[in-house]
N, C-alpha and C positions, 0 to 999 in steps of 0.2 A: 433290596435296591442300594447300590452306592454310590456317594455323592464324589465326586472331585473337586479339588480345592477351589474353584471357580463358581461351583455350584454348592459346595458349602457354605462359602463368602455369602452368596447370596442370599441363600436361606435363611443364616445368620442374622443379616441385616434387615432380615422382612418380620422375622422372629422379633427381633428387638422391638423395632418400629410397631409389632402388636404388643410388646410387653411397654412400651410407652402410652400408647393408646389406653391401654384395659386402667395405666395406672392413673390417666386424666383421667378418667370416667368413673374408677371405684376410691373412694375416698378414705376405707380400710387402709388400702395399701398406702396415700400419700399420708394417712395419719400416723402409722408404723413404718414408713422411711423405707417401705420393699423395694429394694431395686429392680428395676425395668427388667435386665435380662432376667432375674431370676421368676417375678412373674412370668413373661413370655416364654420361657425356658422353658418352666414348668406345665404352663399348659398344653406347650407342643409334645410332650415329656408322657401326659396324660394320653389325648388323641394317640398317642402311637403305643401306648399300652395299651388301648383297646384295640385299635388295629391289630396289635399282634395278637390279642385272645380270640377278636373276630374272621381275623382273616389270614391271621399267619405272616402278616407282614410286616418287618425289619427293616430299618433302615440306619446305613455305615455312612459315618461322614470323615471324612479327612482330617486326620489328628493334627496334623504338620502347624493348622491355622491355630490351633487350641494350644499348643504349647509353645507357638513363636509370641501369641499374645501374652501370655503371662509372665514370660519374659519380659516383656516391652513392659507390662504393668509394675512386676519388681524394680528393673533397672530405675524409672520413672520415682519408686519409693527412695533411692538411693541418689537419685540426681537432686533429692528434695530437701537433702538431710545437709543443711548449711549450720556448720558448729558457733561460729561466729554469735547465729541466733540463740541458736540450746544456751550460749551461758547466760543470758539474760535470765531461764529461769534459775539459776542460784540452786543454794542446797534443798528449798523444797523440791525440784525438778529431781534431784537426784535422789531425795524420800520417795518419790513416786513412781521413781523407776525402779527402785529396790523392791519398794511394794508391789509392785506390778510383777517382776520375775517370782516373787515370793507366790503370789495367787496363782502364775502358771504351774509351777509346781505343786502344791495345791491340787489343783484343778486337774491334773492330770492322776498323782496319786489317787484321789478319791474315785474320779473316773474309772481305773483301773481295778480297784478295790471293789468296788461295788461291780461291776463286770463280773468279777468273779465269783462275787457272794451270791449271784443270779444264775450263776454258768454260764457266761460266755467265755469268750475268749479275752483277757484282758488288752489286747490290741484293740476290741471296739473299744475299750474305756479310754482308749488316747482318740479315739476318732468322737466320740460325745465327751472328751475333754477340752484341749488347749488348740488342737489342730482345726475342730470349728467353731468351739466357743466363741474363746480369743483370739483366734484368729481368721473367722471370718470364712466367706463362700472363696475368697482366693486363694488362702491359705489350705482350707478344707480339700478342695478339688486340686491343688499343685500336689500334695499330700498321699490322695486316694489314692494315685497311681503307683509312688513309693510304695507303700504300703500293701496293697493287693499286688507287689510284685516280691516284699520282702517274708508276710504273713497269709499267702492265698487265701485272701478275705473276698470271699462274693461279693457282688456287689457295692464296696467300698464308694465308687464315685456317689452312688445314687444314698448311699447313707451318709455319707457327708455331706449333700446339698440340701439332704433333710433337714440335720441334726444344724447346719450353720442356719437356715431360715428360724428353724423355733429358738435361735440363741437371736437373731434378729429381733423378729417380733418381741420375746420377752425382756431384752435388754432394754427395749424402748418402753414397755409397761411397768417395769417395777422400779426405773431410776426415781420415777415421781412423788411414789408412795414412800420409796427409803427416807427423800428429804424431809418429806411432810412429816413420820416419824419423827426423825432428829430433829426438827424443827421445835415438834412438840413437846418431847422427853426434855430436853436439856435447856428449850425455853431461851432460845437464842433469837436476837433481833437481827437483822441484816442491817449494811450501814446507813449512817443517816445521809438523807437525799444531801444537805451543801457537802458532802465527802465525796460523793460520784465524782465531781468534773474535777479530782485533784490529782488522777492518778491518769494515765492515758487508755484511750479505748483501743483493744485487742479487733483486730480484723474480723474474726467468729461473731463477736458482740455489736458491731456494726460495720457489717460488709459495704468497702469501698470499691473501684471500678479499677480491674485489673488491668496490665501493660495490652496495649493492642498485637494482636497476633500479624504476622506479616508472611509473605514467603521465606524471607532470608531467617529469621529466626526460627521461624518452621525447619528448617533446612539445618539449622546451626542444633536444634535439637535433635532430630533426627539422627544427625551424625553422633551424636553423643550417645543417644537411646544403641545405636547400632557398634560404638564402639565396645558398651557394655554387655551382648550379648554375646560379639564375638568375643571378647575377653573373658567373659563368665563362663562361656562353653569350652575353651580354650583350656581354661583351670581344671573345670570338671570331670573335664577328661583327661586330664595329667592326675589329676588327684584322685580318680575314683579305683575303689580296692587297697587304699591308703586308710589310715587313722584320721585326716583330715577331709575325708571324701564327706560330702553335703549335696543336696539337691542344686541342680546348674541355678535357679531362679534364687540362690541364696548369694551365690556366686556373682549371679549379673548385679544383684543389690550392693553389697559389698565396692564391686568396680564400681556403682553408681559414687556413692558415698565419695570412694578417693580423686575421683574426676571431678565433683563439685566445688570440695575445699581446695584442691591446685590449684583449679581456676580463680578460684575467689581471693587466693592467699598471692598467685603468681603476674597474677594479671587485674587489668583495668575491666575486663568483660564480666557483663550482668548476666548472668541465665536469668531466661525469662520463664520465671515459675509457671505463670500461665499457661504458655503453651507445652512445658514438663505437665502439668494437672490433666492438659486436654488431651495431648497422646498418650499419655500413662492411662487417664480413664476408658478413651477410647480402648487401648489394649485390653483393659479389666472386663468393659463391657463385654466385647466378641469373646474374650474368652470363656467368660460366664457364660454366656448362652451357648456356644457349642457345645461347652462342657453339659449344661444344662439339656440342652434337645436332643444330647446323645444317651440321657438316662435309660438304663433298661430298669423301672420299677418293680416288673418281675422278679429280678429278684432280690426285693427285700421281703419277700413275705417270710412271716416267721420271725422277722426280729424286733419287728415295728413295736411290738408292748413292749420287751425288754430293755430295749434302749428307749422309751419314752423314760423309763423308771429310772435312768443315768440321767437322761436331762431334767426332769423334775427335781430332782435332790439335785443337780449343779446349780439351779436356779437357785432353792431356798440357800447353799453352800455360799452363794456369792449374796444375797441378801445378808444372809447373818456376818461374813468378810466386809460388808460395807459399812456396818451398822459400829460392828463392834471393833472393826482394827480398821480399815481406810478411814473413817471418821475422825481415830482414836489417832490415829499415828501422824494424819497431818495438820493436826492442832487444836482438833476440836471445838473448832471456829465458824463461823458462817462458811467461810471460803472451804474449809475441809466438808460441808455440810453437799456442797456443790459439786466437790472433787468426788465426795462419794455415788452422788448421782450421776457423774460423768463415767468411774470406774464402773459400773453397771452396765452402761452403754456400751464399752468394747471389751469388758470382761463376758459379755455371752455373744455383742453383736458388734458393732463398729463402729471405728470415728465420729461418721456423721451422725450415728445413732447416739451416743455421747455429749453432744455437738448440741442434739433435739433437746436432751435430756436437761442441760444447762439453760440452754436459751428460756426453757420453759417455767424454770424456777427465777430465773434475772428476770424475765421478762414480768412475775408477779411479786416478786419479794425484794430485788434491788441488785447492782452489778455484783458481781466478782471477779477483777481483772487475773485475781491469783490462778483462778480456774481455766479460765479462758485462754494462759500464756503456756498453762504446763500441758493438760488433755491433750490437744491436741498435738504440742511435740511429741507423747510420750506414743497417743496413739497412732498419730502417720508415720512414724519410723520405728523408735525402741521397740515397740513392742513386738512387731513383727522379726527382728534382731535376736529378743529375749527370746520370741516364741519357738523361732527353729531351731534356736541351740539348744533348748530343752526338751524340744522333740525329738531332735537328734540321737540325746540324751538315753532316752527312753526308749527310743525305736534300739538304740542298739543295743542296749538294757534288756529288752526282751526277745533279741535275735539271738 
């Protein structure tokens, strides 16, 4: 059974609403910040898996909706990157960016090495590496198509979604214990209460109301997103086959960065970050929903146990890296502990998981303004650029 564009959009919206309903009713998904499109999409994927084996029924969805929504999401990341805000992070921000890049390299080298040791193609180590763990569902789904074309991997999309979901859950589970280990072993005390109000409060610590969205600023934001998609696709087509070839979503992200920072410097226009966030996340949710409800889970048979070995070892690697490297490099103080917990969040899962990890610690022990300034910046923008550059390097090496 084949679905056209409108049928795919309608079905995806219904699946997404199903995900919202399930997450609202099941505390486990709320506690571990499992995204609604992941929940709804996997439920449908399991139902389709049963239909395939019991009645031989398969559903095919229109692919253009999925690819367009992916480009919208990555364009919104670029439009969110204001370099004036990034300057506030200073030297610690630069150090954390370099640390994140080093871990991404290590994550892929480790994943490829383990894959080779257990008899899998090294490309599976990439999927169970930064493609899905640091990259999350969005990057995992985006690269799955490329890896399938290059390495002829069966079930790459299904495997990517499964690995990303594992990472999202584990990223939220290990952050708190890592912080507790460091607090107890190093006997570090959080800042005193009287010092709490001497520094500004970051938005993630005490969220404030966003700018109001209206028709005009939504149209303005849509215009910028459309330019990102058009220019990014043109660059992708022009540079395809050259040494500068990158996936089209990376070019869309870069165009977004350029547009945002040119506008900020040459005009008085203020980009409505709330509108960018709403449209970007709408694109991400629809993209993930279509990707997940299109999964053909029967293609994963025979790979699950081997890939699970890689994922478990990747989790141990993340814990050790956070305790022995992130903590020490970032200063060995209370802020470094909170940063280490945040690194666990987006090193295995996603930026929201990182923020949730840090909030759990700071709510109990005291604020860390430094961590709440650095982690959202790196997790929401720099990690995607670093990750995609590193992935491109390893893909070129393996190819």
